[in-house]
N, C-alpha and C positions, 0 to 999 in steps of 0.2 A: 245276647245269644251269640255264640261263636259262628263265624262264617263257615267253618268246616262242618258244622252241624247240619246245615241246610243240604250240602252236597251229599253227606253220608245218608241222611234220611231219604233223600230222593233215590239213591242207589238201592237202599233196602227195600223201599216200596216197589221200585221197578222190578227187582229180582223176585219179589214175592207175589205181586198183584199185577204187574204189567204196566205199559206206558200210559194207558188211559187214566188209571188211578193215580199214577205219578204226576200227571199234569194237574189234577185237582189238588194233590198234596203240596206241590210246589207253589201253587197260587196261595193256598191258605198259610203256608209258612211265610211267604213274602208280604202278603197284605193283612194277615190277621183274620179275625172273624168276619165272615161274609154271608150274605143271603144267597139262596139258590139262583136268583136272577143275576146277581153280580157274578157268580161263578160261571154261569153259562155264557154271559156276555164277554167276560174277560178271557175265558179259555177258548171260545169259539166252538164249543162242543155242542152236540145235540142235547136237548133236555133229557131224553131217556138215558143217554150215556152218563150225563152228570148225576142224575138220580141213582143210577146203578152203582156208580163209583162211590158216592156218599154212603149208600146202603152197605157196601162192602166194608168201608172204613168204620162205620158205626157198628157193624156186626162184629168186628175184631177190636172194638174199644179204642180205635185210633182217632175218632172224631167225636166230639160232644156237640150238643145243640142246645139252644135256649131261645125263647120267644121274647121279642122286644118290639117297640114301636119304631117304625120308619115313616115319618110324616103322620098321616092319619090311619095307616094300616098296621096291623100286627104282622110281623114277619118272623121267620125262623132263621136264626143265625147259626152258622157252623164254625167251630174252632178246632184246631189240630191239637193232638196230645203227643208231643214229641218223645216223651219218656217211654211211652208204650211202643212207639215205633223203634226206638233204640233197643228195646228188649227182644226184637225179632232175631237179632244176632246171638242171643243167649238161649235160643230154643233148644239146642243140644244139651246144655247143662240142666235145663228144666226137665227134659225127657229122661236124662240119666237119673235125676233126683226122683222122678215119679216111678221109675223102674226099681230103684233101690228100696223105696218105702212102700210101694203099692203092689209090686209083683207084675207079672206079665199082663194079666187082665186089666189091672189098674192102669198100666201103661197104654194099653189099646184104647181105653176110654179117654184117658187124658190126651193122647195124640189126636183122637178124633175131634174133640172139642177145640184143641189148639188149631187144627187144620181148618175147621169149618166155622170157627167163631162161636157166637152164642147159640146154644142148642139145648133142647129139652132131652130128658132121659129117653123118651120114646123115640126121638130122632136118632139118638146114639144107637139104640137097639136096631133101628132100620139099617143104619150104615154098617154095623158089625154083623148083621145077619143073625139076630138073636133067635129067630124061629128055628134055625138049624142047629142050635146049641142043644147039647144033652142036659140032663138034669143037674149034673155036677157043675157044668160050665154056667148054667143059668144061676146057680147059687153063688158061684164065684163072681159073676157079673154084679149081682145084687150087693154082695159084700164089698166089692171094689168101688161101686158108685157111692155107697153109704160111707165108706171110709174116706174117700176123696172129699165128700161134703163135710164130714165131721172134722177132718184135719184141715179143712179150708184150702185144699189144693185148687178146688173150684168153688165159686161163690154164686149165689142166686142173683139174678138180675131183677132189680126193682125199677120203679118208674123214674126214680131220681138218678139212677146211675149213669144215664146218658147226658146228664146236665152237669155243668162244671160246678165246683164247690162255691165259687164266688157268686154265680147266678142263683144257687140254692139259698145262699145266705141273704142275698138281696131280696129274693122273693119272700122269704120268711120275715125279714125286717119290714117289708112293705105291708104284709098282712097284719103285723102287730101295730103298725102306725095307723092302719085303717080302723082299728078298734077304738082309737082315741077320739074324743070329741073335738079336741083342739090340737094345734101343732105341738109336737113334743118338745119339751125343754132339753137342753144338753144333758141334764142328769137322767131324764127319762130315756133318752136315746142310748146313753151308756148302759143303763139297766136292761134295755131291750136287747142290745147286742150281747150283753153278758149272759142273759137267759138263753139266747139262741146258741151261743158258744157252749154253754153247759149242756144243752140238749144234745148237740153233736158229740160232745165228749162222752156223755152217757151212752149214746148209741154205739160209739166206738168201743167202749169198755164192756159192753154187754156180751154175755156168753151165749145168747140165743142164736142158734144157727138157722138162718132163713133158708127155706126150701125143704125142711123136714116137717113131717106131720106125725101126730100120735095116733096109735091104733091099739085098741083092746084086742087081746087074743085069748082064746080058750086054753086053759092049762089042763094037761093030762087027758085030752080027748083023743089022742092017737092021731093017725093020719100021717100025711107027708110032713117032714120037718121043714120049718121055715127059719131062714137066717135073718137076723136083725143086728144092728149095731147098737151096743149099749153106750152109756154115758162115758165110759173109759176108752171108747174107740175099739173095743174088742168084739168079735162076732159072738152072738148069742143064739143058740138053737132053741126054737120055740116049737112045742108040740112033740109028736112022735112018742107019746107015752110018758113024758117026764112028769114027775110029781111036783106039787106046789112046794116051794122052798128049796128046790134043787137048782138046776142050771138056769131056769127061766123064772126066777122068783119075781123079777120086775116084768109083769106081763104086758104092760103098756109101754112099748119102746118106740123109738123114733124110726120112721120110714121116710125114704126119699119120695117127694112129690113128683110123679111122672110128668105132670103138666108144667112144672116149673122149669124155666130156662136158666142155664148156668153158663158161666164164662170162667176163663182162667184168672186166678187171683195172683197176679204177678207180684204185688207187694208182699204177699205172704211167702211166696217162693224165694224172694230175695232174703227173707229172714233166715230160711234154711241154708242158703248159700253163705250168708254172713256167719252163721254159727259154725259152718265147716271151716271158714277161714280162721275163726278164733281157736278152734280145736287144733288146727294145723300149726298155728302160732306157738301154742304151748307144747305141742309134740316136738317141734324143732328146738324149742328152748330148753325143755327138760327131757322127757322121754315119752314113750307111747302110753305108759301106765297113767301118767298125769293127764293125758288127753282122754283116757277112758273115764276118769272121774269128772273131768270138765264136760264130756259129752253127756254124762248122766245129769249134770246140773242144767245144761241147756235144754235137754229133753223135757225136764220138768217146767222150764219157763215157757216152752213153745205154746201150750194151750192158751196162755194169757197174752201172748205177744203176736199181734196181727200184722204189724208193719215195722219197718226199721226206724220209725220216728220215735219209738219208746226209748227214753234215755236210760232207765234202770229197770230191772226186773223186780218182781215181787220176791219177798224174802222166802227162803226155803230152808226147812229144818235139815240139820246135818244127818240125822237118822234117816230121813226120807231120801237123801242123796245116796247113802250107803245101800239102802234097800233096793234102789233102782240100778245099781251096778250089777252087770251080768255075773252070775255065780261062777262062770268059767273064766273070768278075767284073771290074768296072771299078774298079781300085784305083790308077790312075795318078796321080790328083790327090787321093788320100785324105789324104796328109800332106805338109806343106811341108818339104822337105828342103834348102832353100837354105842353111841355117846349119850343115849337117852337113859336116865336112871330107871325109868319105869320099865322099859323094855329089857334092861339088864337084869332087873329083879324078876320079872314075870316071863320074859321071852315070848316067842311066838308058839302057838300050839302046833306041835309036830304030829298030832294024831291024824289018822286018815278018815275019821268020821266027818259027816257033813257039818256037824256043829263046830268041830275044830276048824274046818275049812272056813266057815262063816266068821268065826272069831278072828282068824288071821286076816281075812279079807277086810273086816271092819277096822282092825287096828291100822292096817296100811292105808285104807281109804281116809281115815281121820288124819293120819300123818301127811298124806298128799294134800288134803284140804288145807292143812296149816301151811304147807309150802306154797300153795297157790294164793292164799290170802296175804302172805308176806311178800309176794312178788312185787317188784318195783313198778310194774305197769299199772297196778291199781285196778285191774279188771274185776277181780273177785274180792268182795268186801264182806267182812264179818260184822253184822249189824246188831247182834244180840248174843249175850253170853249165857242165857238161860239154857240148862240142859247141855247138850253137845254144841249148841250155838245155832244161829240163823245166818244164812249166807245170801248174798245178792250179787247179781251180775251188773256191772256198770257198762252198758252198751255204748254210752257216749265216750267213755274213756277208751273202750276197745276200738271204736272208730278212729280216735286220734292216734292210738298206738299203731294200728295197721296202716293208717294213712302215712304216718312218718316213715314207717318201714318201707312202704311202697316208694315214697319219694327218695329215700336214701338209695334204694336199689336202682332207681332211675338215674340218679346222679352218678352212681358207680358205673353203670353201663355206658352213660354218655361221656363221662370224664375219667375219673380215677378215684382210688380209695382216699387220696389226699384231699380231694374236693369234698368227699363225704365227711372227713374229719373236720374240715372248716365249717360245713353246714351244721353238724352236730354241736360244734362249739358255739356257734351263733344261736342255735335253738336253745341251748342250756343257759347261756350267759346273757342272751339278748343283746342290746346295743353295746358295741365295742368299737374302738378305733383300730387302726391297722396294727399298731404296736402291740396292743393287748391281744389281738387275734393271732399274731405271730407267736406271742409267748404261750398262749393257751393251746394253740395247735402245734407248738414246737416246730416252727418253720422259720426260715430266714425272712426278713421283712420284705425283700424284693419278690420272693416267691409267693409270699402271702398276698401281696398287693396284686400280683398277676392272677392268682386263683380267684380272688374276690371279684375282679373285673370280668373274668370268664363266667362266673356264676351270675353276675348281674346281667350280662348280655343274654343269658339263657333264661332269665326270670326267676332264678332260685335264690337270689339275694338282692338286697336294696339298701339304699343309704338315706340318712336323714341329715340335714344341714343345721348346724347350730351356730348362729353369728356371734362373734365376740364384740363387734361394734355395731352401731346403728346403721352404718352405710352398707352393711352386708357385703363387704369386699371379699371375694373368693379366697384371697391369700390369707385372710384372717378368720376363715371359717373352720369349724371343727366338724369333721365328717365321721359319723358313727354308722357302722355296718350292722344290719340285722336281717332276719329272715321273716317274711310275711307268709303264714300258711295259705292265706287266700290267694296271693299272687303265685305261690308255688303250685297250688292246685290248678289255678287257671292255665299256667304254662304247661303243666302235665296233661291236662284235659285237651288243650288245643293240639298238642302233639299226638295224643292217643286217637283223637277223632280224625286227624289228618292221616295218621298211619293206617287206620282201618279203611278209610276211603281209598287210599293208594293201593292197599292190598286187594280190595275188591275190584278196583280198576284193572289190576294185573290179571286177576282171574278172568275178567271179562275179555281182556285182550287175548289171553291164551285160548280161550274157548272160541273166540271169533277167528283166530288163525287156523283152527282145525274145524271150522263150521261144517265143511262138506263131509269130513270123516265122521263127525258126531252125528250128522243127519243120516249117514249111511248105517252107522251102528244101531240106530233106533228104528230102522225099517223092519217091517214084520217078517220078511223072509230071512233077514240076518238074525233077528231075535229067535226065530223058530229053528235056525240052524241049517236051512236049505241053501243059503248062500254064505260062504265063509270069507272072512277077512284075510288079507295077505299078512305074512309075518311082520312086514314093515308097518302096516296099519295097526296091528295088535300092539306092537311096541309103542307106537305113537299114543295110542289110547292109554296104555299103562303109564307112560310118562305124564300124560294129562291127569290121570287119576291120582298119582302120587303128588303132583304139584297142587292139586286142589285140596288134598288131605293136609299138606303142609300149610296151605293158606288158611284152612279152617282152624288149625291149631294156633296160628299167629293171631287170628281174629279173636279166638277165645281168650288168649293171654291179654291182649289189649282191652278186651271187654271186661276182664277181671279187674284191670286197672280202673276202669270207669266205676265198677261196683265198689271198690275200696275207697276211691277218691270222692265219690259223689252219692251214689244210690244208698249206701248203708250208713251215711252220716245223718243223725237225727236233725230235723229242721232244715235239710238241704232244699234249696229252691230249684226251679226249673233251669235247665242249661240255657 
């Protein structure tokens, strides 16, 4: 774990929950999993304060717990989840994503759960004042909650969600061993662990949405209309005189269980942010039309992609991709088809009818799909030639491409474009000596040696020693230069974490310097307008507001680096 990570997590917790909760988090980060008694004794806090702090952290999924023996007694041990704490600084991106996809009502529900932690639907109603809503707003609320659950922006809380994955695995293994009459052999132990792993994989790939319940409805009986969410995520109106086989042909649809508690599904939200970065990559590399086609592909992969640990998506038919492209998408000039003999012979449909429009859209979409699959990045792959073809997204390759692009931009900002050329040369050619580096990068040998040493000191390059003799004399060594992605990512993460911590410290110092003015601006008489601030005080508050806005932008940029370098990489471990 990086030393910068502890300081950053403590600052985030202090800004969001206060100094009492920060004290508990600091102890859990430093000591690891502890029991409640150890937490109370080492922090010197009262028992009630320690319990309340742990309750807040568990409520927001920052702490997990598990039972274990300590001597002759069964104790509950608590451990910290640093990854979820780091996601606190990504709250603005999550809220913007919820507003974009769920609308105003969905944003209100999402923000309420994010602010209060684990909540039931009835609790959200109480906070938002559901009783004062009109009929239309109540229907919007029901649709928003059901869509949030269906698209997994929020997920239901189960009894095992507050227990770490390792503890769940160990408990399941202990239960399986208890069923045996004798001690398990190594082969039996391997089979037990494989069965448990397969069970978890099956639960992960399941499409069943926890927190929804089935309800039969009367068709065509009239009365007030009822809004439900169908399997495709679209609202379905039930009742109000509809006949069977019309809009509500599936009468038993899923409803959200009001008694079920839900929490924010951060891993799922990171999937949406990752997909946005992939779309932006192709938009910058080609054009906006290519990003429209890629956005349609990623939209089709989202229902089966729960977290960023999936390496590849399921195969998608090309015809299905074309059908999911918006009909008003402007793809006419996306690809120059003048050199294609098929388009020379047939051309594009110049008619104004919808059929001609769809035909032109389909031709250009297929052309863009061919461009994307031929891209050197290897993100879009064609896996089947039947019909128009089957396509798949390689998320592991996308993570590598975006990671390298992020590292190159970091080297460019820290050094120069010449350093980026050397890094790319080493990435493509792997281990090279100084002469070969200077030749491949088209640099003088002295300049090449200088750049390599600068990159090595910053952690973006490394050397390997190859002895020519058994005495390993340095004068008879061959030194080969190479880049290690792991070391590059570690250096970049260390700098990003330190940068976010420094920026947050600057914000705290600026606020502390104007503490009296901030306290005055928050007084009831000032807010009500009965007491006015002087022009100098107003100017000072405006300067503080602009500074905080700039700091927030810097934090989001550095947090995006954490997303690209760590969170969206399949199989990434904890920091």
